[in-house]
C-alpha positions in Angstrom: 37.2 110.6 -96.8 38.9 114.0 -97.5 42.2 114.9 -95.9 45.5 116.5 -96.7 47.7 113.7 -98.0 50.8 114.9 -96.2 49.2 115.1 -92.8 47.8 111.7 -92.0 47.1 112.2 -88.3 46.2 115.9 -87.9 42.6 115.9 -89.2 41.7 119.5 -88.3 41.3 120.3 -92.0 38.8 117.5 -92.4 35.4 118.5 -93.8 32.9 118.6 -91.0 29.7 116.5 -91.1 26.9 118.9 -91.9 24.8 117.9 -88.9 26.2 116.8 -85.5 24.7 113.4 -85.2 26.5 111.4 -82.5 28.6 111.6 -79.4 31.4 109.4 -78.1 31.5 109.2 -74.3 35.0 108.1 -73.5 35.9 106.7 -70.0 39.7 106.7 -69.6 40.4 105.4 -66.1 38.7 107.9 -63.8 38.3 110.5 -66.6 35.1 110.9 -68.6 35.1 112.9 -71.8 32.2 113.7 -74.1 33.3 114.0 -77.7 30.9 115.1 -80.4 31.9 113.5 -83.7 31.7 116.5 -86.0 34.5 115.7 -88.4 34.6 112.8 -90.9 37.5 111.1 -89.1 39.1 110.9 -85.7 42.2 109.2 -84.5 42.2 107.7 -81.0 45.3 106.8 -79.0 48.1 107.9 -76.7 49.9 110.0 -79.3 49.7 113.7 -78.4 48.5 114.5 -82.0 45.5 112.1 -81.7 42.1 113.7 -81.9 40.9 111.7 -78.9 43.9 111.3 -76.5 43.8 108.4 -74.1 46.3 108.3 -71.1 46.2 104.7 -70.1 49.4 102.7 -70.8 47.4 99.8 -72.3 46.3 102.0 -75.2 48.5 102.1 -78.3 49.9 105.3 -79.8 47.4 105.0 -82.6 44.9 102.6 -81.2 41.9 103.1 -83.5 40.2 105.6 -85.7 36.6 106.5 -86.6 35.4 107.7 -89.9 32.1 108.7 -91.5 30.8 107.1 -94.7 27.5 106.3 -96.3 25.5 107.9 -93.4 27.2 105.8 -90.9 30.1 106.0 -88.4 32.7 103.3 -88.4 35.5 102.4 -86.0 38.6 100.6 -87.1 41.3 98.9 -85.0 44.8 100.2 -85.6 46.3 103.0 -87.6 46.1 104.1 -91.2 48.9 101.7 -92.2 46.8 98.8 -91.1 48.9 98.0 -88.1 46.7 96.5 -85.4 46.6 97.9 -81.8 48.4 96.2 -79.0 45.3 95.1 -77.0 42.8 95.1 -79.8 39.3 96.5 -80.0 36.0 95.0 -78.8 32.5 96.3 -79.3 29.7 94.9 -77.1 32.2 92.2 -75.9 33.0 91.0 -79.4 36.4 91.4 -80.9 36.2 93.5 -84.1 38.5 94.8 -86.7 36.1 97.1 -88.6 32.7 97.8 -87.1 29.7 100.0 -88.1 28.8 101.8 -84.9 25.2 101.8 -83.7 23.5 103.7 -80.9 24.4 102.2 -77.5 27.5 100.4 -78.7 30.0 99.7 -75.8 33.6 100.0 -77.0 36.7 98.6 -75.1 40.2 99.8 -75.9 41.9 98.1 -72.9 41.1 97.1 -69.3 40.4 100.6 -68.0 39.5 102.4 -71.1 36.0 102.3 -72.7 33.6 104.4 -74.7 29.9 104.6 -75.2 28.5 105.5 -78.7 25.3 107.5 -78.4 22.9 109.4 -80.7 23.6 113.1 -80.1 19.9 114.0 -80.6 19.1 112.0 -77.4 22.0 113.9 -75.6 20.7 117.3 -76.7 17.3 116.6 -75.1 19.0 116.2 -71.7 19.2 119.3 -69.4 22.6 120.2 -67.8 21.8 118.3 -64.6 21.0 115.1 -66.6 24.3 115.4 -68.4 26.1 115.8 -65.0 24.3 112.8 -63.6 25.1 110.7 -66.7 28.7 111.6 -66.5 29.0 110.7 -62.8 26.9 107.6 -63.1 29.3 106.3 -65.7 32.3 107.0 -63.4 30.6 105.4 -60.4 29.5 102.4 -62.5 33.0 101.7 -63.8 34.5 102.4 -60.4 32.3 99.8 -58.8 33.1 97.4 -61.5 36.9 97.8 -61.1 36.5 97.2 -57.3 34.7 93.9 -57.9 36.4 92.7 -61.1 37.5 89.4 -59.4 34.0 88.5 -58.5 31.9 89.7 -61.4 31.8 89.3 -65.2 31.2 92.2 -67.5 30.5 92.8 -71.1 33.5 95.2 -71.1 36.1 93.0 -69.4 35.3 89.3 -70.0 37.8 87.2 -71.9 37.4 87.2 -75.7 37.1 83.8 -77.2 37.4 82.8 -80.9 33.7 81.9 -81.0 32.8 85.4 -80.0 34.3 86.8 -83.2 31.4 88.2 -85.3 33.1 90.5 -87.7 36.3 88.4 -87.9 34.5 85.3 -88.9 36.3 82.1 -89.6 35.5 79.4 -92.1 34.7 76.2 -90.3 36.5 73.8 -92.6 39.7 75.6 -93.6 40.0 77.9 -90.5 40.6 80.7 -93.0 38.9 84.1 -92.7 35.4 84.0 -94.2 33.5 86.4 -96.5 32.5 88.9 -93.7 36.1 89.2 -92.5 37.4 89.7 -96.1 34.8 92.4 -96.8 35.6 94.2 -93.5 39.3 94.2 -94.4 38.8 95.4 -98.0 36.5 98.2 -96.8 39.1 99.2 -94.3 41.7 99.4 -97.0 39.4 101.4 -99.2 38.9 103.9 -96.3 42.6 104.2 -95.9 43.1 104.6 -99.6 40.6 107.5 -99.6 42.7 109.2 -96.9 46.2 108.4 -98.3 45.6 107.8 -102.0 49.2 107.9 -103.1 50.6 105.5 -100.5 48.2 102.6 -100.6 47.8 100.0 -103.3 46.3 96.5 -103.0 44.8 93.8 -105.3 42.2 91.1 -105.0 42.7 87.6 -106.5 39.5 85.6 -107.0 40.4 81.9 -107.3 38.3 79.0 -108.4 39.6 75.4 -108.2 39.3 73.4 -111.5 37.4 70.1 -111.5 36.6 70.1 -107.8 33.3 68.6 -108.5 35.0 65.6 -110.1 37.0 65.0 -106.9 33.8 65.1 -104.8 31.9 62.8 -107.2 34.7 60.3 -107.7 36.3 60.2 -104.2 33.5 61.4 -102.0 32.8 64.6 -100.0 35.2 63.7 -97.2 38.1 63.5 -99.7 36.8 66.8 -101.2 37.0 68.4 -97.8 40.6 67.1 -97.3 41.5 68.4 -100.7 40.2 71.9 -99.8 42.1 71.9 -96.5 45.4 70.9 -98.1 45.0 73.3 -101.0 44.2 76.2 -98.5 47.3 75.3 -96.4 49.5 75.3 -99.6 48.2 78.7 -100.7 48.6 80.2 -97.2 52.2 79.1 -97.1 52.8 80.6 -100.6 51.6 84.1 -99.5 53.3 86.9 -97.7 52.5 87.2 -94.0 50.7 90.6 -94.6 48.3 89.1 -97.2 44.9 87.6 -96.4 43.6 84.3 -97.8 39.8 83.8 -97.3 37.4 81.1 -98.3 34.1 82.3 -99.7 32.6 78.8 -99.9 32.7 75.7 -102.0 35.9 75.8 -104.0 36.1 79.6 -104.2 38.9 81.5 -102.5 40.0 85.1 -102.4 43.5 86.5 -101.8 43.9 90.1 -100.6 47.3 91.3 -101.5 48.1 94.4 -99.4 51.0 96.9 -99.5 52.0 96.2 -103.1 54.3 98.6 -104.9 52.6 98.3 -108.3 50.2 95.9 -110.1 53.1 93.9 -111.6 54.0 92.8 -108.1 50.4 91.5 -107.7 50.7 89.5 -110.9 54.0 88.1 -109.9 52.6 86.9 -106.5 49.6 85.4 -108.3 51.7 83.5 -110.8 53.9 82.1 -108.0 50.8 81.1 -106.1 49.4 79.4 -109.2 52.6 77.5 -109.8 52.8 76.3 -106.2 49.2 75.3 -106.3 49.7 73.0 -109.3 52.2 70.7 -107.6 50.6 67.2 -107.1 49.2 66.2 -103.7 47.9 63.0 -102.2 44.4 62.4 -100.8 44.7 58.9 -99.3 46.1 56.7 -102.0 45.0 59.1 -104.8 47.5 61.5 -106.4 45.7 64.7 -107.5 47.1 67.4 -109.7 45.3 70.7 -108.6 44.9 73.6 -110.9 42.9 76.9 -110.5 41.7 79.8 -112.5 42.5 83.3 -111.3 40.8 86.7 -111.7 42.6 89.8 -110.6 41.3 93.3 -109.8 43.4 96.3 -108.7 42.7 99.0 -106.2 43.7 101.6 -108.9 40.1 101.8 -109.9 37.8 104.1 -108.0 36.0 101.5 -105.9 33.6 102.6 -103.2 33.0 99.2 -101.6 34.5 95.7 -101.2 31.6 94.3 -103.2 32.6 96.3 -106.2 36.2 95.1 -106.4 35.1 91.5 -105.7 32.6 91.8 -108.5 35.3 92.8 -111.0 37.7 90.1 -109.8 34.9 87.6 -110.3 34.3 88.9 -113.8 38.0 88.4 -114.6 37.8 84.9 -113.2 34.8 84.2 -115.5 36.9 85.3 -118.4 39.7 83.0 -117.3 37.5 80.0 -117.0 35.8 80.7 -120.3 39.3 80.6 -122.0 40.2 77.3 -120.5 41.4 75.9 -117.2 44.4 77.1 -115.2 44.4 80.6 -116.6 45.0 84.0 -115.0 43.1 87.1 -116.2 43.4 90.7 -115.2 40.1 92.8 -115.1 39.7 95.6 -117.6 36.8 97.7 -118.7 36.1 95.5 -121.7 35.3 92.7 -119.3 32.8 94.9 -117.6 31.2 95.7 -120.9 31.2 92.0 -121.8 29.6 91.2 -118.4 26.9 93.7 -119.0 26.3 92.2 -122.4 26.1 88.7 -120.9 23.7 90.0 -118.2 21.5 91.4 -121.0 21.9 88.2 -123.0 20.8 86.2 -120.0 17.7 88.3 -119.5 16.8 88.2 -123.2 17.3 84.5 -123.5 15.0 83.8 -120.5 12.4 85.9 -122.2 13.0 84.1 -125.5 12.4 80.7 -123.8 9.1 82.0 -122.3 7.9 83.7 -125.5 9.3 81.1 -127.9 11.3 83.5 -130.0 13.1 80.7 -131.8 12.8 79.4 -135.4 14.1 76.3 -137.1 15.9 76.2 -140.4 16.3 72.9 -142.3 19.4 71.8 -144.3 18.7 68.9 -146.7 20.4 65.5 -146.3 20.8 63.7 -149.6 21.3 60.0 -150.5 24.4 60.1 -152.8 23.5 56.6 -154.2 19.8 57.3 -155.0 20.3 61.0 -155.6 17.2 61.8 -153.5 16.3 64.0 -150.6 16.0 61.7 -147.5 15.7 64.2 -144.6 16.7 67.4 -143.0 18.9 68.6 -140.2 17.0 71.0 -137.9 19.1 74.0 -137.1 17.9 76.5 -134.5 18.0 80.3 -134.8 17.0 82.9 -132.3 14.6 85.5 -133.8 15.6 88.4 -131.5 13.1 91.3 -131.5 15.8 93.9 -131.7 18.9 92.2 -133.1 17.2 90.0 -135.7 18.4 86.4 -136.5 21.0 85.2 -134.0 23.0 82.1 -134.9 23.3 79.2 -132.4 27.1 79.7 -131.8 26.2 82.9 -129.9 23.7 81.5 -127.5 23.6 77.7 -127.2 26.7 77.4 -125.0 25.4 80.3 -122.9 22.0 78.5 -122.6 23.9 75.5 -121.3 25.7 77.6 -118.7 22.5 79.2 -117.5 20.7 75.8 -117.4 18.2 76.9 -120.1 19.3 74.3 -122.6 16.6 71.8 -121.6 13.8 74.3 -122.4 15.5 75.3 -125.7 16.1 71.6 -126.6 12.5 70.6 -125.9 11.2 73.4 -128.0 13.5 72.3 -130.9 12.4 68.7 -130.5 8.7 69.5 -130.6 8.9 72.0 -133.4 11.0 69.6 -135.6 8.4 66.8 -135.0 5.5 69.2 -135.8 7.1 70.2 -139.1 8.0 66.7 -140.1 4.4 65.6 -139.4 3.1 68.3 -141.7 5.4 67.1 -144.5 4.5 63.5 -144.1 0.8 64.2 -143.9 0.7 66.5 -146.9 3.2 64.8 -149.2 3.4 61.2 -147.9 7.2 61.7 -147.6 9.6 59.1 -146.2 11.7 61.9 -144.7 13.5 61.8 -141.4 14.6 64.7 -139.2 18.0 65.1 -137.4 18.2 67.1 -134.2 21.4 68.2 -132.3 21.4 67.3 -128.7 23.8 69.0 -126.2 25.7 67.1 -123.5 23.4 68.6 -120.8 20.3 67.3 -122.6 21.8 63.8 -122.9 22.0 63.7 -119.1 18.2 64.0 -119.0 17.1 60.4 -118.0 13.6 61.1 -119.4 14.8 62.2 -122.8 13.6 59.0 -124.5 10.2 59.3 -122.9 9.9 63.0 -124.1 10.8 61.9 -127.7 8.1 59.2 -127.5 5.6 61.7 -126.3 6.3 64.2 -129.1 6.3 61.5 -131.9 3.0 60.1 -130.5 1.5 63.6 -130.4 2.4 64.3 -134.0 1.7 60.7 -135.3 5.3 60.0 -136.2 7.4 56.9 -135.8 10.3 57.1 -133.3 12.6 55.8 -136.1 12.0 59.1 -138.0 14.1 60.9 -135.4 17.9 61.1 -135.6 19.7 62.4 -132.6 23.1 64.0 -133.3 25.7 64.1 -130.5 29.4 65.0 -130.8 32.1 62.3 -130.2 33.6 64.4 -127.4 30.3 64.1 -125.5 30.2 60.3 -125.4 33.9 59.9 -124.7 34.2 62.5 -122.0 31.5 61.0 -119.9 31.1 57.6 -121.3 29.0 55.8 -118.6 26.1 58.2 -118.3 26.3 58.8 -122.0 26.1 55.1 -122.8 23.1 54.7 -120.5 21.3 57.6 -122.2 22.1 56.4 -125.7 21.0 52.9 -125.0 17.7 54.2 -123.7 17.2 56.2 -126.9 18.2 53.3 -129.0 15.8 51.0 -127.3 13.1 53.5 -127.9 13.9 53.3 -131.7 15.8 56.6 -132.1 18.7 56.7 -134.6 22.0 57.9 -133.2 24.4 60.0 -135.3 27.9 61.1 -134.2 28.4 64.7 -135.4 31.6 66.4 -136.4 33.4 63.0 -136.4 37.2 63.2 -136.7 37.7 66.5 -134.8 37.8 65.1 -131.3 39.3 61.8 -130.2 39.0 60.4 -133.7 38.8 56.9 -132.4 36.6 54.1 -133.8 37.4 51.8 -130.9 34.4 53.0 -128.9 31.9 52.6 -131.8 31.2 49.0 -131.0 30.3 50.0 -127.4 27.8 52.7 -128.3 24.6 52.2 -130.3 25.8 54.3 -133.3 23.9 54.3 -136.5 25.8 56.8 -138.6 28.9 59.0 -138.5 29.0 62.6 -139.9 32.4 63.4 -141.3 33.4 66.9 -140.3 33.4 69.6 -143.0 37.1 70.4 -142.4 38.1 67.0 -143.9 35.8 67.5 -146.9 37.3 70.9 -147.6 40.8 69.3 -147.6 39.7 67.4 -150.8 40.2 70.6 -152.7 44.0 70.5 -152.1 46.5 68.6 -154.1 46.6 64.9 -153.3 50.1 65.1 -151.9 49.2 68.0 -149.6 45.8 66.7 -148.4 44.9 64.5 -145.6 41.3 64.8 -146.5 41.4 61.9 -149.0 43.0 59.4 -146.6 41.0 60.4 -143.5 37.7 60.4 -145.4 38.4 57.0 -147.0 39.5 55.5 -143.7 36.3 56.7 -141.9 34.0 55.4 -144.7 35.8 52.0 -144.9 36.0 51.3 -141.2 32.5 52.6 -140.5 31.0 50.3 -143.2 32.9 47.4 -141.7 31.2 48.1 -138.4 27.8 48.4 -140.1 27.6 52.1 -139.6 26.4 54.6 -142.3 28.4 57.8 -143.2 27.1 61.3 -143.8 29.5 63.9 -145.2 29.0 67.5 -144.2 30.2 70.6 -146.0 29.9 69.4 -149.6 30.3 72.6 -151.6 31.3 71.6 -155.1 31.1 68.8 -157.7 34.7 67.7 -156.9 33.6 66.9 -153.3 30.5 65.1 -154.6 32.4 63.0 -157.1 35.0 61.8 -154.7 32.6 61.0 -151.9 30.3 59.1 -154.1 33.2 57.2 -155.6 34.4 56.3 -152.1 31.0 54.9 -151.1 29.8 57.6 -148.8 26.1 57.1 -148.0 24.7 60.6 -147.5 25.7 64.2 -147.9 24.7 67.7 -147.0 26.2 71.1 -147.9 25.8 74.2 -149.9 26.2 72.3 -153.2 22.7 70.9 -152.6 21.2 73.8 -150.5 21.9 76.2 -147.7 19.7 75.9 -144.6 16.1 76.8 -145.5 13.3 78.2 -143.6 10.1 76.1 -143.2 8.5 77.5 -146.4 11.5 77.0 -148.6 12.1 73.5 -147.2 8.4 72.6 -147.9 8.9 73.7 -151.5 11.8 71.3 -151.8 9.8 68.5 -150.3 7.0 69.1 -152.7 9.1 69.4 -155.9 12.0 67.1 -155.0 15.7 67.6 -155.4 16.9 68.7 -158.9 19.9 66.5 -159.5 22.0 67.9 -162.3 25.5 66.7 -161.5 27.2 64.1 -163.7 28.0 61.6 -161.1 
């Protein structure tokens, strides 16, 4: 909306709409006024400088204003500063704050003041006598209504109840404003901002409660609802009266911070809200420590709609959640670029799963005692048509977030079984294959049956398959994990704990889980290169090997890169090893050559 910034109410300099499109028929007591809406904005009220002056005492000085945007006329209750009118605004009997006007809408300003919004093309087709009759018919209609108001109900005059509120929607659970209310308020602020750019700043906080699903799953949905109600009450008390807290659904909330002096003020309010939110609360007999992730977007950007600023606040929230729980992130342009990158990654990854653009590389696993090749770890790569070979660190976690990991995991499982079958058939090898399984795959209750199906299809023994899971996976969610691992073990699958020592580093749970081998993380192996008085690699590695063997568990050392590593691990009784000393990950052709010709052992140990 274009206007002179120092003249907020006199809109004579407003750019006119190119084509006169609508007319507002205003009934003010016994007066009827036809107003063709030619300009982009009109102020309505008792102030003598208003564009449409109403005389009735029930009308506020600046009761409402209309504006034209995106080929539509809108009406807003109150003035440019966001101050609501005394008696409110209703359209077709429904209380509204911001409303997109449609042909035939009936507007009520107060008991004796109404307006009818009509398409001007229809008015133009009337001859002068029809206009005269229309004008007088409205006067007579309203005059008759006022005479019988005690005995009749009218769309104009009936009492407005909360359930009549369409634009100002309320969330059923928390009684907070809902999405439609929030969008209407933000769009109003954007309209005000376009008129008075230098005087209006606001910010949007997108809030997502951490671990809400855990509360629902452990305490039940009734407790989850109570939690949401208490959290919403706490947040509402922490905010200023002029701010709006809305619930979008689930555990997502949005705070609209209005009338801020600068963006630092918005961040200050957000941090105070975050601190207040994290104080413990009680649900029944359960003490809960809430936390939330925050994404913030500022009105400083040239937003044209509420959806745009919400999108950017949500993007900042995604960044906050990806960096850990209980964080606050402010949107910037790099996030938008990252969001576009992730959107492209999502599209490409879905195509990749459909077109099977993945390949497997194989890193040898060697028996340190027998000095022989005993198997391979299958390592997935994405053969992107434009970007080339993409490593798993860049797409596996994203596949888990987008619920694509099951498809990617099944392809990996089948391809590894197919390749192992070729080696066994051609070279009568006693090799095994190790396959990494993500936590999401481990929750698949039919994983054991799928492994049996693939091993049967490729004429393999189930015992040829080693499943690798991280220790964090089985400790974080022990009950489902234990059930899944027991099913795999009963099927004959070997269970390996990958990256051991980097997570909980506890051997206490090993007797509970059906573990066949531990893989010592490469970070401990690299420590062996340091001086003995500076290294924890020696003691940690020896402890893991000794305790694992006492429990009847084999040990695989990852990251063996030099003869010093090999000598020490072999002397310590480590069972198996893999690393660049033996070989980097190989493609299928290179791995086949190694299977055919065997490992060339040339180290003196």
